[in-house]
BALOBA-1460 file (C-alpha; in Angstrom, 3 decimals):
// residues 75
<rec num="1" residu="m" x="121.020" y="106.477" z="62.737"/>
<rec num="2" residu="s" x="124.084" y="104.408" z="63.485"/>
<rec num="3" residu="e" x="123.783" y="100.836" z="64.686"/>
<rec num="4" residu="e" x="125.379" y="101.727" z="68.051"/>
<rec num="5" residu="a" x="122.924" y="104.602" z="68.616"/>
<rec num="6" residu="a" x="120.021" y="102.288" z="67.792"/>
<rec num="7" residu="k" x="121.242" y="99.731" z="70.367"/>
<rec num="8" residu="t" x="121.657" y="102.427" z="73.016"/>
<rec num="9" residu="g" x="118.158" y="103.779" z="72.331"/>
<rec num="10" residu="a" x="116.639" y="100.295" z="72.481"/>
<rec num="11" residu="a" x="118.419" y="99.564" z="75.774"/>
<rec num="12" residu="a" x="117.147" y="102.829" z="77.269"/>
<rec num="13" residu="l" x="113.589" y="102.042" z="76.193"/>
<rec num="14" residu="a" x="113.851" y="98.539" z="77.633"/>
<rec num="15" residu="g" x="114.952" y="99.915" z="81.008"/>
<rec num="16" residu="s" x="118.264" y="98.098" z="80.981"/>
<rec num="17" residu="s" x="120.466" y="101.178" z="80.821"/>
<rec num="18" residu="a" x="123.124" y="101.850" z="83.460"/>
<rec num="19" residu="g" x="121.043" y="104.725" z="84.895"/>
<rec num="20" residu="s" x="118.024" y="102.553" z="85.656"/>
<rec num="21" residu="s" x="116.546" y="103.214" z="89.102"/>
<rec num="22" residu="r" x="115.078" y="99.713" z="89.481"/>
<rec num="23" residu="g" x="118.042" y="98.449" z="91.523"/>
<rec num="24" residu="n" x="118.352" y="101.481" z="93.770"/>
<rec num="25" residu="l" x="117.415" y="101.664" z="97.423"/>
<rec num="26" residu="y" x="114.635" y="103.888" z="98.706"/>
<rec num="27" residu="r" x="114.100" y="105.471" z="102.116"/>
<rec num="28" residu="i" x="110.553" y="105.361" z="103.505"/>
<rec num="29" residu="e" x="109.790" y="107.751" z="106.361"/>
<rec num="30" residu="v" x="106.747" y="106.898" z="108.489"/>
<rec num="31" residu="t" x="105.016" y="108.040" z="111.660"/>
<rec num="32" residu="q" x="103.021" y="105.975" z="114.131"/>
<rec num="33" residu="p" x="100.160" y="107.842" z="115.773"/>
<rec num="34" residu="p" x="99.982" y="107.578" z="119.569"/>
<rec num="35" residu="s" x="97.761" y="104.869" z="120.973"/>
<rec num="36" residu="p" x="94.350" y="106.030" z="122.213"/>
<rec num="37" residu="n" x="95.171" y="104.914" z="125.780"/>
<rec num="38" residu="s" x="98.397" y="106.916" z="125.922"/>
<rec num="39" residu="a" x="98.542" y="110.199" z="127.830"/>
<rec num="40" residu="v" x="101.642" y="111.247" z="125.870"/>
<rec num="41" residu="v" x="100.833" y="113.132" z="122.666"/>
<rec num="42" residu="r" x="103.975" y="112.199" z="120.799"/>
<rec num="43" residu="q" x="104.416" y="110.497" z="117.450"/>
<rec num="44" residu="s" x="107.194" y="108.054" z="116.896"/>
<rec num="45" residu="t" x="108.998" y="108.153" z="113.564"/>
<rec num="46" residu="a" x="110.890" y="105.450" z="111.728"/>
<rec num="47" residu="e" x="112.818" y="105.050" z="108.497"/>
<rec num="48" residu="y" x="113.032" y="101.949" z="106.347"/>
<rec num="49" residu="i" x="115.518" y="101.324" z="103.543"/>
<rec num="50" residu="v" x="114.152" y="98.972" z="100.887"/>
<rec num="51" residu="p" x="115.100" y="98.021" z="97.323"/>
<rec num="52" residu="f" x="112.808" y="99.128" z="94.505"/>
<rec num="53" residu="n" x="111.373" y="95.648" z="93.946"/>
<rec num="54" residu="q" x="110.076" y="95.545" z="97.572"/>
<rec num="55" residu="l" x="108.906" y="99.166" z="97.760"/>
<rec num="56" residu="s" x="105.236" y="98.577" z="96.956"/>
<rec num="57" residu="k" x="104.959" y="95.579" z="99.281"/>
<rec num="58" residu="k" x="106.535" y="97.508" z="102.181"/>
<rec num="59" residu="l" x="104.266" y="100.535" z="101.615"/>
<rec num="60" residu="q" x="101.200" y="98.265" z="101.699"/>
<rec num="61" residu="q" x="102.457" y="96.573" z="104.873"/>
<rec num="62" residu="l" x="103.045" y="99.890" z="106.650"/>
<rec num="63" residu="n" x="99.633" y="101.165" z="105.587"/>
<rec num="64" residu="s" x="97.898" y="98.061" z="106.939"/>
<rec num="65" residu="q" x="99.703" y="98.601" z="110.272"/>
<rec num="66" residu="g" x="98.168" y="102.084" z="110.533"/>
<rec num="67" residu="r" x="101.404" y="103.971" z="109.927"/>
<rec num="68" residu="k" x="101.394" y="107.180" z="107.909"/>
<rec num="69" residu="v" x="104.016" y="107.477" z="105.175"/>
<rec num="70" residu="t" x="105.483" y="110.967" z="105.328"/>
<rec num="71" residu="g" x="108.074" y="110.587" z="102.588"/>
<rec num="72" residu="v" x="109.737" y="108.332" z="100.040"/>
<rec num="73" residu="s" x="113.123" y="109.303" z="98.610"/>
<rec num="74" residu="p" x="116.137" y="107.623" z="97.009"/>
<rec num="75" residu="a" x="118.580" y="106.426" z="99.668"/>
């Protein structure tokens, strides 16, 4: 194996390659169930765009607020 190929392989294993998804933005789609006192049976929806390093924290925050995550996709 050439020295250049070894460096490229090591960089890919370390997660520092140019195609790494750690810096990308993600779209979180959520719904909020209607309040129990509301006569309207409608769900509001919202989308949040967050970087990868804040994705877990935002998902936990939305869950604690009672929102239901309907999808997570790259933005």
